[in-house]
C-alpha positions as CSV (number, residue, x, y, z in Angstrom):
1,M,76.5,77.3,98.1
2,P,75.7,73.6,98.4
3,A,78.3,71.0,97.6
4,A,78.0,68.9,94.4
5,A,77.3,65.3,95.4
6,R,76.8,61.8,93.9
7,P,74.7,59.0,95.3
8,Q,77.5,56.5,96.2
9,V,81.2,56.4,96.8
10,Q,83.4,53.4,96.1
11,V,85.4,51.8,98.9
12,H,89.0,51.2,97.7
13,G,91.0,48.2,98.8
14,F,94.7,48.1,99.1
15,S,97.3,45.3,99.2
16,F,101.1,45.4,99.0
17,E,104.1,43.3,100.0
18,D,104.2,44.3,103.7
19,F,100.5,44.2,104.2
20,K,98.5,41.5,102.5
21,N,94.8,42.1,102.1
22,E,92.7,39.3,100.6
23,D,89.6,41.5,100.1
24,A,91.6,44.2,98.3
25,M,89.9,43.6,94.9
26,D,86.4,43.4,96.2
27,S,84.4,46.4,94.9
28,V,82.0,47.9,97.5
29,N,80.0,51.0,97.3
30,V,78.6,53.0,100.2
31,K,76.0,55.7,100.3
32,L,77.3,59.2,100.5
33,P,76.4,60.7,103.9
34,E,74.1,63.7,104.0
35,V,76.7,65.9,105.7
36,F,78.6,66.1,102.4
37,V,75.8,68.1,100.8
38,A,75.6,70.6,103.7
39,P,75.9,74.3,102.9
40,I,79.4,75.5,102.5
41,R,79.8,78.7,104.5
42,P,83.3,80.1,104.5
43,D,82.3,83.0,106.7
44,I,81.1,80.7,109.5
45,V,84.2,78.5,109.2
46,H,86.5,81.5,109.4
47,F,84.7,82.9,112.4
48,V,84.6,79.7,114.4
49,H,88.2,78.8,113.5
50,T,89.5,82.3,114.6
51,N,87.8,81.9,118.0
52,M,88.7,78.2,118.5
53,A,92.4,79.0,117.8
54,K,92.4,81.4,120.7
55,N,91.5,78.7,123.2
56,K,95.0,77.2,123.3
57,R,96.8,80.4,124.2
58,Q,99.0,80.5,127.3
59,A,98.6,83.5,129.5
60,Y,101.6,85.8,129.6
61,G,102.4,89.2,131.2
62,V,105.2,91.3,132.6
63,S,106.2,91.2,136.2
64,P,103.9,93.4,138.3
65,G,106.8,95.3,139.8
66,A,108.8,95.7,136.5
67,G,109.9,99.3,136.1
68,H,109.0,100.3,139.7
69,Q,112.0,98.9,141.5
70,H,113.3,102.3,142.5
71,S,112.9,104.8,145.3
72,A,111.7,107.8,143.2
73,A,109.6,110.9,143.8
74,S,108.8,114.0,141.8
75,W,110.8,117.2,142.5
76,G,107.7,119.2,142.0
77,T,107.5,122.6,140.3
78,G,109.9,125.5,140.5
79,R,113.1,123.7,139.4
80,A,112.6,124.1,135.6
81,V,112.4,120.3,135.1
82,S,109.5,118.0,134.3
83,R,107.4,116.6,137.2
84,I,108.2,113.0,136.4
85,P,109.4,111.0,139.4
86,R,113.1,111.0,139.8
87,V,115.5,108.6,141.5
88,S,116.4,109.8,145.0
89,G,119.8,109.8,146.6
90,G,123.2,110.9,145.3
91,G,126.7,109.9,144.5
92,T,125.8,108.1,141.3
93,S,124.7,109.0,137.8
94,R,121.4,107.2,138.4
95,A,120.3,109.7,141.1
96,G,118.1,112.4,139.7
97,Q,117.2,110.4,136.5
98,A,113.5,110.0,135.6
99,A,111.8,106.7,136.6
100,F,108.5,104.8,136.4
101,G,107.2,106.4,133.2
102,N,106.9,104.5,130.0
103,M,109.0,107.2,128.3
104,C,111.8,106.8,130.8
105,R,114.9,104.6,130.6
106,K,114.3,101.5,132.8
107,G,110.7,102.5,133.2
108,R,107.7,100.3,132.9
109,M,105.9,99.6,129.6
110,F,102.7,101.4,128.7
111,A,99.7,99.4,129.8
112,P,101.6,96.5,131.3
113,T,100.3,93.1,130.1
114,R,98.4,91.1,132.7
115,I,97.7,87.4,133.0
116,W,94.0,88.0,133.6
117,R,93.3,89.2,130.1
118,K,90.4,87.5,128.3
119,W,92.3,84.8,126.5
120,H,89.5,82.3,125.6
121,R,86.4,82.7,123.5
122,K,83.1,81.1,123.9
123,I,81.5,79.8,120.7
124,N,77.9,78.8,120.1
125,Q,77.5,75.0,119.8
126,N,75.3,75.3,116.7
127,Q,77.9,77.5,115.0
128,K,80.7,75.0,115.7
129,R,78.6,72.2,114.3
130,Y,77.7,74.3,111.2
131,A,81.4,75.0,110.7
132,V,82.4,71.4,110.9
133,A,79.6,70.3,108.6
134,S,80.7,72.9,106.0
135,A,84.3,71.8,106.3
136,L,83.3,68.2,105.7
137,A,81.2,69.1,102.7
138,A,84.1,71.1,101.3
139,S,86.5,68.1,101.7
140,A,84.3,66.2,99.2
141,L,84.9,68.7,96.4
142,P,88.2,68.1,94.4
143,S,88.3,71.7,93.3
144,L,88.4,73.0,96.8
145,V,90.9,70.3,97.9
146,M,93.3,71.2,95.1
147,A,92.8,74.9,95.7
148,R,94.0,74.4,99.2
149,G,97.3,73.0,97.8
150,H,96.9,69.2,98.2
151,Q,98.5,67.0,95.6
152,I,95.7,64.6,94.7
153,E,96.4,63.9,91.0
154,E,97.0,60.2,91.7
155,V,94.2,59.8,94.1
156,P,91.4,57.6,92.6
157,E,88.4,59.5,94.1
158,I,87.4,62.3,96.4
159,P,86.2,61.7,99.1
160,L,88.6,58.8,99.4
161,V,87.2,55.8,101.4
162,V,89.4,52.7,102.1
163,T,88.6,49.4,103.8
164,N,88.7,49.0,107.5
165,K,92.1,47.2,107.2
166,M,93.6,50.7,107.4
167,Q,92.7,50.9,111.1
168,G,95.0,47.9,111.8
169,I,98.2,49.3,110.4
170,Q,100.7,49.3,113.2
171,K,104.1,50.1,111.5
172,T,105.2,53.4,110.0
173,K,106.9,51.6,107.2
174,V,103.5,50.0,106.3
175,A,101.8,53.4,106.7
176,R,104.1,54.9,104.1
177,A,103.5,52.1,101.7
178,F,99.8,52.5,102.3
179,L,99.9,56.2,101.3
180,E,101.9,55.3,98.2
181,E,99.4,52.6,97.3
182,I,96.4,55.0,97.4
183,G,98.3,57.9,95.7
184,A,98.5,60.2,98.7
185,Y,102.2,60.1,99.2
186,D,102.7,63.0,96.8
187,D,101.0,65.2,99.3
188,V,103.4,64.0,102.0
189,E,106.4,64.8,99.8
190,R,104.9,68.3,99.4
191,V,104.8,68.7,103.1
192,E,108.4,67.5,103.5
193,A,109.6,69.9,100.8
194,S,107.9,72.8,102.6
195,R,109.6,72.4,105.9
196,K,111.5,75.6,106.7
197,I,113.0,77.3,109.7
198,R,110.5,79.8,111.2
199,P,111.6,83.5,111.0
200,G,111.6,85.5,114.1
201,R,111.8,84.7,117.8
202,G,109.5,81.7,117.6
203,K,112.4,79.5,116.5
204,L,113.7,79.8,120.1
205,R,110.3,78.9,121.7
206,N,109.9,75.2,120.7
207,R,108.4,76.0,117.3
208,R,111.5,76.1,115.2
209,H,110.1,74.8,112.0
210,T,107.1,75.5,109.8
211,Q,105.5,73.2,107.3
212,K,102.3,72.7,105.4
213,V,99.7,70.1,106.4
214,G,99.1,66.8,104.6
215,P,96.4,64.2,104.6
216,L,94.0,63.6,107.5
217,I,93.4,60.0,108.4
218,V,90.0,59.4,109.9
219,F,89.2,56.1,111.7
220,S,86.4,54.6,113.7
221,E,88.4,52.2,115.9
222,D,92.0,52.7,116.8
223,E,93.8,49.4,116.2
224,G,97.2,51.0,116.0
225,V,96.6,53.5,113.2
226,S,97.2,56.5,115.5
227,K,100.7,55.5,116.3
228,S,101.7,54.2,112.9
229,F,101.0,57.5,111.1
230,R,102.1,60.0,113.8
231,N,105.8,59.9,112.7
232,I,105.0,60.9,109.1
233,R,105.3,64.6,108.5
234,G,102.1,66.5,107.8
235,V,99.9,63.5,108.4
236,E,97.3,63.8,111.1
237,V,95.0,61.2,112.6
238,A,91.5,61.8,114.0
239,N,88.6,59.8,115.4
240,V,85.4,60.3,113.4
241,E,83.5,61.0,116.7
242,T,85.8,63.9,117.7
243,L,86.4,65.7,114.4
244,N,87.9,69.1,115.1
245,L,87.6,72.2,112.9
246,L,91.2,73.0,113.5
247,Q,92.1,69.8,111.6
248,L,89.3,69.9,109.0
249,A,90.1,73.5,108.0
250,P,93.6,74.5,109.1
251,G,94.1,78.2,109.0
252,G,90.4,78.6,108.4
253,H,90.8,77.4,104.8
254,M,88.4,74.6,103.9
255,G,89.2,71.6,101.6
256,R,91.4,69.3,103.7
257,F,92.4,66.1,102.0
258,I,90.8,63.3,104.1
259,V,91.3,59.5,103.9
260,W,88.3,57.8,105.5
261,S,88.0,54.3,106.7
262,Q,84.8,52.5,105.7
263,A,83.5,52.3,109.2
264,A,84.2,56.0,109.9
265,F,82.5,57.0,106.6
266,E,79.4,55.0,107.4
267,K,79.3,56.4,110.9
268,L,78.8,59.9,109.7
269,N,75.1,59.4,109.1
270,D,74.6,58.5,112.7
271,I,76.7,61.4,114.0
272,W,75.2,64.1,111.7
273,G,71.9,62.8,110.6
274,S,70.3,64.7,107.7
275,T,68.1,67.8,107.1
276,K,65.0,65.8,108.0
277,R,66.3,63.1,110.3
278,E,67.8,63.9,113.7
279,S,71.3,62.8,114.7
280,T,71.5,59.8,117.0
281,M,74.6,61.2,118.8
282,K,73.7,64.9,118.9
283,K,70.4,65.4,120.7
284,G,67.8,67.2,118.6
285,Y,70.3,68.2,115.9
286,K,69.6,68.3,112.2
287,L,71.9,69.4,109.4
288,P,71.5,73.1,108.3
289,V,69.5,73.8,105.1
290,N,70.3,76.3,102.4
291,A,68.1,79.4,102.6
292,V,67.9,79.3,98.8
293,S,68.8,76.5,96.5
294,M,69.4,78.9,93.7
295,S,71.5,81.9,94.6
296,D,70.9,83.8,91.3
297,I,67.9,85.8,92.4
298,S,67.7,87.9,89.2
299,R,67.5,84.7,87.1
300,I,64.6,83.5,89.4
301,I,62.7,86.7,89.1
302,N,63.1,86.9,85.3
303,S,62.2,83.3,84.7
304,N,59.1,82.5,82.7
305,E,57.4,80.8,85.6
306,I,57.6,83.9,87.8
307,Q,56.8,86.4,85.1
308,S,53.8,84.5,83.8
309,H,52.2,84.1,87.2
310,P,48.7,85.5,87.3
311,K,49.1,87.1,90.7
312,L,52.2,89.0,89.7
313,R,51.5,92.7,89.8
314,V,53.8,95.6,88.9
315,A,55.0,97.3,92.1
316,K,53.7,100.8,92.4
317,A,55.8,103.6,93.8
318,P,54.5,104.8,97.2
319,P,52.8,108.2,97.0
320,T,55.1,111.0,98.0
321,S,54.1,114.6,99.0
322,K,56.1,117.0,96.9
323,R,56.9,120.4,98.4
324,P,56.3,123.4,96.0
325,V,59.4,124.5,94.3
326,K,60.2,128.2,94.5
327,R,61.0,129.5,91.0
328,N,63.0,132.5,90.0
329,P,60.8,135.1,88.3
330,L,63.8,136.5,86.5
331,K,64.2,133.1,84.7
332,N,60.6,131.9,84.6
333,N,58.2,134.0,82.5
334,G,55.1,132.5,84.0
335,V,56.1,133.4,87.5
336,M,57.0,137.0,86.3
337,D,53.7,137.4,84.6
338,A,51.9,136.4,87.8
339,L,53.9,139.0,89.7
340,N,53.9,141.7,87.1
341,P,51.1,141.7,84.4
342,Y,52.8,144.4,82.4
343,A,55.8,142.1,81.8
344,V,54.1,140.7,78.7
345,E,53.9,144.1,77.1
346,M,57.5,144.9,78.0
347,R,58.6,141.7,76.3
348,K,56.5,142.5,73.2
349,T,58.1,146.0,73.1
350,E,61.6,144.6,73.4
351,R,60.9,142.0,70.7
352,A,59.6,144.8,68.3
353,Q,62.7,146.9,69.0
354,R,64.9,143.9,68.2
355,E,63.1,143.2,64.9
356,A,63.3,146.9,63.9
357,A,67.0,147.0,64.7
358,A,67.6,143.9,62.7
359,K,65.9,145.5,59.6
360,D,67.8,148.8,59.9
361,R,71.1,147.2,60.7
362,A,73.1,149.1,57.9
363,S,72.1,152.6,59.2
364,I,72.8,151.5,62.7
365,L,76.3,150.4,61.7
366,A,77.0,153.6,59.9
367,K,75.9,155.6,63.0
368,K,78.2,153.4,65.2
369,R,81.2,153.9,62.9
370,A,80.7,157.7,62.7
371,A,80.4,157.8,66.5
372,Q,83.6,155.7,66.8
373,K,85.4,158.0,64.4
374,A,84.3,161.1,66.3
375,N,85.3,159.4,69.5
376,A,88.8,158.7,68.1
377,I,89.2,162.4,67.1
378,Q,88.0,163.5,70.5
379,K,90.5,161.2,72.1
380,K,93.3,162.9,70.1
381,V,91.9,166.3,71.2
382,N,91.8,165.3,74.8
383,Y,95.3,163.9,74.6
384,A,96.5,167.2,73.1
385,K,94.9,169.1,75.9
386,V,96.8,167.2,78.4
387,Q,100.1,167.3,76.5
388,Y,99.9,171.1,75.7
389,D,98.5,172.3,79.0
390,Y,95.0,172.8,77.6
391,A,96.2,175.3,75.1
392,V,94.5,173.5,72.2
393,L,90.8,173.7,72.3
394,T,89.6,172.7,68.8
395,K,90.6,170.4,66.0
396,A,91.8,173.3,63.8
397,D,94.1,174.5,66.6
398,L,95.3,170.9,67.0
399,D,96.1,170.7,63.3
400,Q,97.9,174.0,63.3
401,K,99.9,173.1,66.4
402,I,100.8,169.8,64.8
403,A,102.0,171.6,61.6
404,S,104.1,174.1,63.5
405,D,105.7,171.3,65.5
406,E,106.5,169.5,62.3
407,A,108.0,172.7,60.8
408,E,110.0,173.3,63.9
409,R,111.3,169.7,63.8
410,K,112.3,170.0,60.2
411,A,114.1,173.3,60.9
412,K,116.1,171.7,63.7
413,I,117.0,168.9,61.4
414,A,118.2,171.3,58.7
415,E,120.2,173.4,61.2
416,A,121.9,170.2,62.5
417,E,122.8,169.1,58.9
418,A,124.2,172.6,58.1
419,A,126.3,172.6,61.3
420,K,127.6,169.2,60.5
421,K,128.5,170.2,56.9
422,A,130.4,173.3,58.2
423,E,132.3,171.2,60.6
424,E,133.3,168.8,57.8
425,E,134.4,171.7,55.6
426,A,136.5,173.2,58.4
427,E,138.1,169.9,59.1
428,A,138.9,169.5,55.4
429,Q,140.5,173.0,55.2
430,M,142.6,172.2,58.3
431,L,143.9,169.0,56.7
432,A,144.8,170.9,53.5
433,E,146.7,173.5,55.5
434,K,148.6,170.8,57.3
435,E,149.5,169.2,54.0
436,A,150.8,172.5,52.6
437,A,152.9,173.2,55.6
438,K,154.3,169.7,55.4
439,K,155.3,170.2,51.8
440,A,156.9,173.6,52.5
441,S,159.0,172.1,55.3
442,A,160.1,169.4,53.0
443,A,161.2,171.9,50.3
444,A,163.2,174.0,52.8
445,A,165.0,170.9,53.9
446,E,166.0,170.0,50.3
447,Q,167.4,173.5,49.8
448,K,169.7,173.2,52.9
449,E,171.3,170.0,51.7
450,P,173.3,171.4,48.6
451,A,174.6,174.3,50.7
452,A,176.0,171.9,53.2
453,A,177.7,169.8,50.4
454,D,179.5,172.9,49.0
455,D,180.9,173.8,52.5
456,D,182.4,170.3,52.7
457,D,184.3,170.7,49.3
458,D,185.9,174.0,50.5
459,D,187.2,172.3,53.6
460,D,188.9,169.6,51.5
461,D,190.7,172.1,49.4
462,D,192.1,173.9,52.4
463,D,193.5,170.6,53.6
464,D,195.4,170.0,50.4
465,E,197.2,173.3,50.6
């Protein structure tokens, strides 16, 4: 995707109490260099950044003898232990313990790291140049700069070009005032607010703090600018002739906020050239060109210009040889007729039978119901044969047998009821007899009581005498 561009960029002057600039109010416009309309390729930028970041790594590795500082040998087979080397000797708990293996205590690590690993990566020069050009083009789009997180609300213009007086700033106090004057100090405050202690072991390895990145100051001649800005957190300084992708796209993310000096900005045309004019500082180099200027291919194809072209022909499908499909004669009548010519007559006969059956449906239903009824009777007969040991052979015998069984069942019921009634009568008679005996005993007891009273009177008369 090409970057949106405009023909000219204004050079902004600056003047404040600590740094007087008589030309601050002069309005100067410079032509936008061709590199700012180069294709923006995030894939190339990410690839080149990933490989360039590997070129600053320091080699590391474990000691070659780590984990092998013992006198150890395997005990071999036959002792019901593994064949791992074991520490020789005796008199200590260490003797006989496994050694050397990565699964052993005090053993070496698996695949010990070596310092002769392939640490660095070679990158094609044209790829590096393409990535830098893309990063420069992305820095001219305010949307990408803001998407990267930079605070540029107070910045007058992107790309921001200031007068060459910036290159002569020699004090950090003046540098801070300069950033406030051009509206870039908000981004510095964002960097200072983001400073945090690094999690993990890195805090013990001279990289204790992490922070975001701020503006990038690009100059053409160093008249003190490199030292005045270096003590401001997040601010980096670079020479326009030695622009580095690691600074233009930190983390592989394009859209770095760049403050250009006028001389550095005008020098970009000589360094990068254009798509038609070779660079004066890079031998034989021209800026890359977009493969297509319009990425919406479907819109191009469906445009009136393309569709109305006289040479436009409808694409024809290439001829293909089709293999014959084997069809199932049981499902395909044509194949069945080819195999069996009599199949047509068979289908006609079946169709006539179905039509006749549809007309005589009532008689067919009557026959079916009669057959079902006879079948039900036959089932009863068959069940009776099994139940009565095949003594019943016909329906009449079955009916007679059922009647006799019913009579026998009723007789048993009547007999049981008679026995129950007789038992109730006997129980009632026994209760009556018990009641009569009880009454008789009560009457006898009443007769004995007067006789006992008369005997007591006679005894009292004898005592009086």
